[in-house]
Every structure is written in C-alpha cells, then in structure tokens.
C-alpha positions as CSV (number, residue, x, y, z in Angstrom):
1,M,86.4,-130.4,38.0
2,A,87.1,-134.1,37.6
3,K,90.9,-133.5,37.7
4,L,90.6,-131.3,40.8
5,G,88.5,-133.9,42.5
6,A,91.1,-136.5,41.8
7,R,93.9,-134.3,43.1
8,L,92.0,-133.6,46.3
9,Q,91.4,-137.3,46.7
10,Q,95.1,-138.0,46.3
11,L,96.0,-135.4,48.9
12,R,93.6,-136.9,51.4
13,A,95.1,-140.3,50.7
14,M,98.6,-138.9,51.4
15,R,97.5,-137.3,54.6
16,E,96.0,-140.6,55.8
17,Q,99.2,-142.4,54.9
18,N,101.3,-139.9,56.8
19,R,99.0,-140.3,59.9
20,A,99.2,-144.1,59.6
21,E,103.0,-143.9,59.5
22,G,103.1,-141.6,62.5
23,R,104.7,-138.7,60.7
24,Q,102.5,-136.1,62.4
25,E,104.0,-137.0,65.7
26,T,107.7,-136.5,64.6
27,S,106.9,-133.6,62.3
28,P,104.1,-131.6,63.9
29,R,102.2,-128.9,62.1
30,R,103.5,-125.4,62.5
31,S,101.5,-122.2,62.4
32,H,104.0,-120.2,60.3
33,S,106.8,-120.8,57.9
34,R,109.3,-119.1,60.3
35,D,108.7,-122.0,62.7
36,L,109.4,-124.7,60.1
37,Q,112.2,-127.1,61.2
38,P,114.5,-128.7,58.7
39,W,114.6,-132.5,58.4
40,G,117.4,-134.9,57.4
41,S,120.5,-133.1,56.1
42,W,118.7,-129.8,55.4
43,E,119.9,-126.8,57.3
44,P,119.1,-123.1,57.3
45,A,121.1,-121.0,54.9
46,A,119.2,-117.7,55.2
47,E,115.8,-116.5,56.3
48,F,113.2,-118.7,54.5
49,V,116.0,-120.6,52.7
50,W,117.4,-124.1,53.5
51,Q,120.2,-125.9,51.8
52,T,121.6,-129.4,51.7
53,K,124.6,-131.2,50.1
54,E,124.7,-134.9,49.3
55,R,127.1,-137.3,47.5
56,L,125.6,-140.3,45.7
57,P,127.4,-143.1,43.9
58,L,126.9,-143.1,40.2
59,P,129.3,-145.5,38.4
60,E,127.3,-145.4,35.1
61,L,128.9,-142.1,34.1
62,S,132.4,-143.4,34.4
63,E,131.6,-146.1,31.8
64,L,130.6,-143.9,28.8
65,R,131.6,-145.6,25.5
66,D,130.7,-144.0,22.2
67,G,129.0,-140.7,22.6
68,L,125.6,-139.7,21.2
69,L,124.8,-136.3,22.7
70,L,128.0,-135.1,24.2
71,E,131.0,-133.6,22.4
72,P,134.0,-135.8,21.8
73,N,136.3,-135.8,24.8
74,Q,133.7,-134.0,26.9
75,N,134.9,-133.2,30.4
76,L,132.2,-134.7,32.5
77,E,133.0,-132.3,35.4
78,E,131.8,-129.5,33.1
79,L,128.3,-131.0,33.1
80,V,125.7,-129.8,35.6
81,F,122.5,-131.8,36.1
82,Y,119.7,-129.6,37.3
83,D,116.0,-129.8,38.2
84,F,113.5,-127.4,39.7
85,E,110.2,-127.8,41.5
86,T,107.8,-124.9,41.0
87,T,104.5,-123.5,42.3
88,G,102.9,-124.1,38.9
89,L,103.3,-126.2,35.8
90,S,102.4,-123.5,33.3
91,G,105.3,-121.1,33.9
92,G,103.0,-118.1,34.3
93,A,104.0,-114.7,35.8
94,G,103.2,-115.8,39.3
95,T,105.1,-119.1,39.1
96,V,108.0,-119.4,41.5
97,I,110.8,-121.9,41.9
98,F,110.8,-123.3,45.4
99,L,113.2,-126.3,45.2
100,A,116.3,-126.2,43.1
101,G,119.0,-128.8,42.7
102,F,122.4,-128.9,40.9
103,A,124.6,-131.9,40.6
104,S,128.1,-132.4,39.2
105,Y,130.1,-135.6,38.6
106,R,133.2,-136.1,40.6
107,A,135.2,-139.4,40.8
108,G,132.3,-141.8,40.4
109,E,129.8,-139.8,42.5
110,L,127.2,-137.1,42.0
111,E,127.9,-134.1,44.2
112,M,124.5,-132.5,44.7
113,S,123.6,-129.1,46.1
114,R,119.9,-128.3,46.7
115,Y,118.0,-125.3,48.0
116,L,114.5,-125.0,49.4
117,L,112.5,-121.8,49.6
118,T,110.3,-122.1,52.7
119,D,108.3,-118.9,52.1
120,Y,108.0,-116.3,49.4
121,P,109.8,-113.4,51.1
122,G,113.0,-115.4,50.8
123,E,113.0,-115.7,47.0
124,G,115.6,-113.0,46.4
125,E,118.2,-114.8,48.7
126,F,117.1,-118.2,47.3
127,L,118.0,-117.0,43.8
128,R,121.3,-115.5,44.9
129,R,122.2,-118.9,46.3
130,I,121.2,-120.5,43.0
131,S,123.2,-118.0,41.0
132,G,126.4,-119.4,42.5
133,H,125.9,-122.5,40.4
134,L,125.4,-120.6,37.1
135,S,128.3,-120.3,34.7
136,P,128.5,-119.7,30.9
137,S,131.2,-122.4,30.6
138,K,129.1,-125.2,32.0
139,T,126.7,-127.4,30.1
140,Y,123.4,-127.8,31.9
141,V,121.6,-131.1,31.6
142,S,117.9,-131.2,32.2
143,Y,114.6,-132.8,31.2
144,N,112.3,-130.1,29.6
145,G,114.6,-127.5,31.1
146,K,115.3,-125.7,27.9
147,S,111.7,-124.7,27.3
148,F,110.5,-124.4,30.9
149,D,113.0,-124.4,33.8
150,Q,115.6,-122.2,32.2
151,K,113.1,-119.6,31.0
152,L,111.4,-119.5,34.4
153,L,114.7,-119.1,36.2
154,Q,115.7,-116.3,33.9
155,S,112.5,-114.4,34.5
156,R,112.8,-114.7,38.3
157,L,116.5,-113.6,38.2
158,I,115.5,-110.5,36.2
159,I,112.7,-109.6,38.6
160,H,115.1,-109.8,41.6
161,A,118.0,-108.2,39.7
162,V,120.2,-111.2,40.3
163,P,122.8,-111.9,37.5
164,G,123.3,-115.3,36.0
165,G,122.1,-117.7,33.3
166,M,122.5,-121.1,31.8
167,P,123.2,-120.5,28.1
168,R,124.5,-124.0,27.3
169,Q,121.7,-126.5,27.5
170,L,121.4,-130.2,26.9
171,D,117.7,-131.1,27.2
172,L,117.2,-134.9,27.3
173,L,113.5,-134.6,26.6
174,Y,114.1,-134.2,22.9
175,P,116.2,-137.3,22.2
176,A,113.8,-139.2,24.5
177,R,110.9,-138.2,22.3
178,R,112.9,-139.3,19.2
179,L,113.3,-142.8,20.6
180,W,110.2,-143.5,22.7
181,R,107.2,-141.3,21.7
182,D,105.7,-144.3,19.8
183,V,106.8,-146.9,22.3
184,L,105.9,-145.5,25.8
185,D,102.5,-144.1,27.0
186,S,104.2,-140.7,27.4
187,C,107.8,-139.3,27.5
188,S,107.5,-138.0,31.1
189,L,110.7,-138.5,33.0
190,Q,109.0,-141.0,35.3
191,Q,107.7,-143.0,32.3
192,V,111.1,-143.2,30.7
193,E,112.7,-144.0,34.0
194,R,110.3,-147.0,34.5
195,G,110.1,-148.2,30.9
196,V,113.7,-147.7,29.8
197,L,115.9,-147.7,32.9
198,G,113.7,-150.2,34.8
199,V,113.4,-148.0,37.9
200,V,110.2,-148.2,39.9
201,R,109.8,-145.5,42.6
202,S,108.2,-146.4,45.9
203,E,105.9,-143.8,47.7
204,D,106.5,-141.3,44.9
205,I,104.3,-138.2,44.7
206,P,102.6,-137.3,41.4
207,G,104.2,-134.2,39.9
208,A,100.8,-132.5,39.5
209,L,100.3,-132.5,43.2
210,I,103.6,-130.9,44.1
211,P,102.5,-127.3,43.9
212,Q,99.5,-127.9,46.2
213,V,101.7,-129.8,48.7
214,Y,104.2,-126.8,48.7
215,Q,101.4,-124.3,49.4
216,S,100.3,-126.4,52.4
217,F,103.9,-126.8,53.6
218,V,104.3,-123.0,53.6
219,R,101.3,-122.8,55.9
220,G,102.9,-125.3,58.2
221,E,101.0,-128.3,57.0
222,E,101.8,-131.4,54.9
223,Y,105.3,-132.0,56.4
224,G,105.3,-135.7,55.5
225,A,104.1,-135.0,51.9
226,M,106.8,-132.4,51.5
227,Q,109.4,-134.9,52.5
228,R,108.1,-137.1,49.6
229,V,108.6,-134.1,47.3
230,D,112.1,-133.9,48.6
231,R,112.8,-137.6,47.7
232,H,111.1,-137.1,44.3
233,H,113.4,-134.2,43.5
234,V,116.6,-136.2,44.4
235,Q,115.4,-139.1,42.2
236,D,114.7,-136.8,39.3
237,I,118.3,-135.6,39.3
238,V,119.8,-139.0,39.7
239,T,117.6,-140.2,36.8
240,L,118.9,-137.4,34.6
241,A,122.5,-138.6,35.1
242,R,121.6,-142.2,34.5
243,L,119.6,-141.4,31.4
244,L,122.5,-139.4,29.9
245,A,124.7,-142.4,30.5
246,F,122.2,-144.7,28.8
247,F,122.1,-142.4,25.7
248,E,125.8,-142.2,25.5
249,N,126.2,-146.0,25.4
250,L,123.5,-146.7,22.9
251,P,125.4,-146.6,19.7
252,S,127.3,-149.8,20.7
253,R,124.4,-151.3,22.7
254,T,121.6,-151.3,20.1
255,E,120.4,-154.7,21.5
256,L,118.9,-152.6,24.4
257,L,116.3,-151.3,21.9
258,G,113.6,-153.8,21.2
259,Y,111.4,-151.8,18.8
260,P,112.2,-150.6,15.3
261,Q,110.8,-147.2,16.2
262,E,113.6,-146.9,18.8
263,L,116.2,-147.8,16.2
264,A,114.8,-145.2,13.8
265,G,115.1,-142.6,16.5
266,L,118.7,-143.6,17.4
267,G,119.7,-143.6,13.7
268,A,118.3,-140.2,13.1
269,L,120.2,-138.8,16.2
270,L,123.4,-140.4,14.9
271,L,123.0,-139.0,11.4
272,R,122.3,-135.5,12.9
273,A,125.5,-135.7,14.9
274,G,127.4,-136.6,11.7
275,D,128.0,-140.2,12.8
276,P,128.0,-142.6,9.9
277,R,126.8,-145.5,12.1
278,G,123.4,-143.9,11.8
279,E,123.0,-145.3,8.3
280,E,123.4,-148.9,9.5
281,V,121.0,-148.4,12.3
282,L,118.4,-146.8,10.1
283,H,118.7,-149.5,7.5
284,E,118.1,-152.1,10.2
285,A,115.0,-150.3,11.4
286,L,113.8,-150.1,7.8
287,S,114.3,-153.8,7.3
288,R,112.3,-154.5,10.5
289,G,109.3,-152.7,9.1
290,E,109.6,-149.1,10.3
291,P,109.1,-147.0,7.1
292,R,109.8,-143.8,8.9
293,A,113.4,-144.9,9.3
294,G,113.7,-144.2,5.5
295,R,113.1,-140.5,5.8
296,P,116.3,-139.5,7.5
297,L,118.1,-141.8,5.1
298,L,116.6,-140.2,2.0
299,L,117.3,-136.7,3.2
300,H,120.9,-137.8,4.0
301,Y,121.5,-139.3,0.6
302,K,119.9,-136.4,-1.1
303,R,122.1,-134.0,0.9
304,T,125.3,-136.0,0.0
305,R,124.1,-136.5,-3.6
306,D,124.4,-140.3,-3.3
307,Y,121.7,-140.9,-5.9
308,R,122.2,-144.7,-6.2
309,R,121.5,-145.2,-2.5
310,L,118.8,-142.6,-2.6
311,E,116.9,-144.5,-5.2
312,S,117.4,-147.8,-3.3
313,V,116.0,-146.4,-0.1
314,L,113.1,-144.7,-1.9
315,R,112.0,-148.0,-3.4
316,E,112.4,-149.7,0.0
317,I,110.1,-147.1,1.6
318,L,107.5,-147.3,-1.2
319,E,107.4,-151.1,-1.1
320,A,105.9,-150.7,2.4
321,G,103.2,-148.2,1.2
322,V,102.5,-144.8,-0.2
323,D,104.6,-142.1,1.4
324,Y,104.2,-138.5,0.3
325,L,107.8,-137.4,0.7
326,A,109.2,-140.6,-0.8
327,I,106.9,-140.3,-3.8
328,V,107.9,-136.7,-4.5
329,E,111.6,-137.5,-4.1
330,M,111.3,-140.5,-6.4
331,A,109.5,-138.4,-9.0
332,K,112.2,-135.8,-8.8
333,L,114.9,-138.5,-9.2
334,L,113.2,-140.0,-12.2
335,E,112.6,-136.7,-13.8
336,H,115.8,-134.9,-13.2
337,R,118.4,-137.6,-12.8
338,Q,117.0,-140.2,-15.3
339,G,115.0,-138.1,-17.6
340,D,112.1,-140.6,-17.4
341,Y,109.1,-138.3,-17.5
342,A,106.6,-141.2,-17.9
343,A,107.8,-143.0,-14.8
344,A,107.9,-139.8,-12.9
345,L,104.3,-139.1,-14.0
346,E,103.2,-142.6,-13.0
347,T,104.8,-142.1,-9.6
348,I,102.9,-138.9,-9.0
349,D,99.6,-140.5,-10.0
350,L,100.0,-142.9,-7.0
351,L,99.1,-139.9,-4.9
352,L,96.1,-138.7,-7.0
353,E,94.3,-141.9,-7.8
354,G,92.3,-144.1,-5.5
355,G,91.1,-141.4,-3.1
356,T,94.4,-140.7,-1.4
357,E,93.9,-138.0,1.3
358,L,96.1,-135.0,0.7
359,S,96.1,-131.6,2.4
360,P,95.0,-128.8,0.0
361,S,98.5,-127.4,-0.3
362,R,100.0,-130.8,-1.0
363,R,97.3,-131.6,-3.6
364,R,98.0,-128.3,-5.4
365,A,101.7,-129.0,-5.4
366,I,101.2,-132.5,-6.8
367,E,98.7,-131.4,-9.5
368,H,101.2,-128.6,-10.6
369,R,104.0,-131.2,-10.8
370,R,101.7,-133.5,-12.8
371,R,100.7,-130.8,-15.3
372,R,104.4,-129.9,-15.8
373,L,105.4,-133.6,-16.4
374,A,102.5,-134.1,-18.8
375,G,103.6,-131.1,-20.7
376,K,107.1,-132.4,-20.9
377,L,105.8,-135.8,-22.2
378,K,104.0,-134.1,-25.1
379,G,107.3,-132.9,-26.4
380,D,109.3,-136.0,-25.3
381,C,107.5,-139.3,-25.2
382,K,110.6,-141.1,-23.9
383,T,109.8,-144.2,-21.9
384,V,112.4,-146.5,-20.5
385,D,112.2,-150.0,-19.0
386,G,112.3,-148.4,-15.5
387,S,108.7,-147.2,-16.0
388,Q,107.4,-150.7,-16.3
389,L,109.5,-151.8,-13.4
390,L,108.2,-148.9,-11.3
391,S,104.6,-149.8,-12.1
392,S,105.0,-153.5,-11.1
393,S,106.9,-152.6,-7.9
394,F,104.2,-150.2,-6.7
395,S,101.0,-152.1,-7.8
396,S,100.3,-153.3,-4.3
397,C,101.0,-150.0,-2.5
398,S,98.6,-148.9,0.2
399,R,96.9,-145.6,-0.4
400,T,97.5,-144.3,3.1
401,I,99.9,-141.3,3.5
402,R,102.3,-141.6,6.4
C-alpha cells in the first residue's frame, strides 16, 4: 500500500506540473483513443498506431578502440539498439508493448524508428510494423532485453501470428552488473547513466509510473505525462549506444574506473573474451585490495595449467583472508602437484578451526578431504619446508569466508 500511495502522489505531482506549464491548454483531454492527436514528429501509421523517425548525432560510436563485447571488425551498421515500454513490469500474460524503438548507426548518427500503440485493438498492426525491424542477421543491443523485452515480444508475435524474432542478443545489463553491482546503488539503466556516463536527466519520469501513465493516456488523459514517457524512451535508446561505446573503449581507458571492484569486473570480462589483457587488469585489482579479482585468475591459471602463477595468485588471495575456493585449490595444488600432504592438511584446517561458517555441503566436502589427507599422512609422513612457510603466511588470516 505504501508503494501505491507513493506512485499516486507522484502522478498527482506530475498533473500539477503539467497544469503549471500550461500543457492542458495545448494538449486537451480527449474522450477516446480515436481522438488522440499526435505531437511533435509523431504521425499516424495505421489505426491506433503512430510512428516517428529521428536522426541524432552520436560521435562516440565512431571512436571505438579496443573491443570488449563486440566481435573483431564488427560492422556497426549490423547493430540494432532497441527498447520497449510496456503495460507491466512483470511480463505476465496480459502485458503488452505499447512503445517500441529501434536505432541503427549510420555515418555518425543514430537513425531511430519508433512506434506507439494508442489503444489495444491496434496491437496486431503495431507488431507488424515492428516485425519489419527484425532480422536474424542483426545483433540486437538492449538493457535487460534478453530476459524481458525479447521474450515478451516473442509471446505477443505468436499470439498475433506475426513472424519475426531477435535471436542474436547483446544485453548490456550483464557486463554492467559485472563492473558496478558493488559500486552503484543499483544497476538500473538510469543509475548507470548517471553514475558512469555522467548524464542527469531533467523532468524524467520514474519507470514504475509509466504503465499507469499509459493507461490514462489511452483514456484521453495525461497527455503531458505521456510526452515525458516519449522523451524517457528516446533517452534510454541513446544511452544504450553511449554505454556500448563506453564498454568498447574501456580496455585502453582503465583510468576511467576508480574502484578495484570495477577493475575486477573488467578483467573478468576480458579473460572471458580470451583477451590476455585481463590478467594485467585483474592483478592490478588484486594489488589494490580486491580479493575477488583473484578468482577469475585462479580459474584461468588452473584451466591453462600454469601452476606457478596459480600458486602465486592463491597465496596473494589468502594473504588477504580466508577464501573457500582459494583454500580448496591451494590444498589440491599442495597435494597433487607438490605431494605435500601435511601442508595440504594444514591448509584445509584453516576452514575447520576457529568457528569458520560453512554451508553443510561445503563442510561435508572439506571434512571428507581432511580424512583422506590424514589417511595419506599415516602412510607417508612427508613434510617439506613449504609446510612451515604456509603456516607462517596464513597465521593472520581472517576467518570470514568470502
């Protein structure tokens, strides 16, 4: 109820602002959606469907340097930036797309085509207009589109027997979470836009209010508020393109990242893409006190069987505190590569002594490994100097599992 009350209060505030700005005089209320009149560059495309086309300068995309998310020699004209506004945020059976935008890059500009459904009977024609922008050869760039927008569109296309789909997706939400989930309050597009790109919107409308504004618009109300939804939608698409440009330039512009958590995310993305620069970035994050930067490194060195570097990064992680994965991997290294069962057993004991919190499954696995190591020690009491070194190195470890 508190959330509903807050939304109603925001809607009332928007209405007062529209009245104060005189918008009700230039955009009077209509009694029915058939009587709604387009504003700005919008024009009727079919019954209950409007369309508009715009060109916006975007030099950022012409200055891509290194590549992080795109394939080498990616043809930028094969990218389509898209965003939908919907009647609900949950994607349920009754949720409908009412505002759809597609933008492509051409000679330093974004060519944007957008479609507005002014009432529900026009959904079939609305979707047929959208289907003209769908192609299996294009790469569709979105923010949370892979799990929400794409699936919603596919379900509505099926309902209306309209062919089409967007099989090739590049969803920027996932790399954004990699870099900023521990830095920003949230990874919403508006938070990333403000905190990373430095863009502050004026007179923007909260996304949670957009479905309510649309329902009022269909009834011939909230004309001014709907124009704010329109501007919000354009800005979302422009931000998508600018954010992709930011990501693509990051490998050579790491000075743009002020937090070690961001470096750890970037390094992990680079390693996943097979870019060796990821190692350097992750080592820098690790040296700046971000122990989680070590995990992608240890998995990388384990996969490439670089055991010397694996041991080095494991020790670096464990100098900062007790880490479950690092301890298990160190114990494996000591047992299987060095044959030092005593040091491996001592490493495992770091997780079992001092009240360290472990999940039941992890505790069972560690206790099983300890029993096996203890059994090996009964038959082979081999101890090497590394055991003593290990003990002294970890004596000050925290007992908190990361």
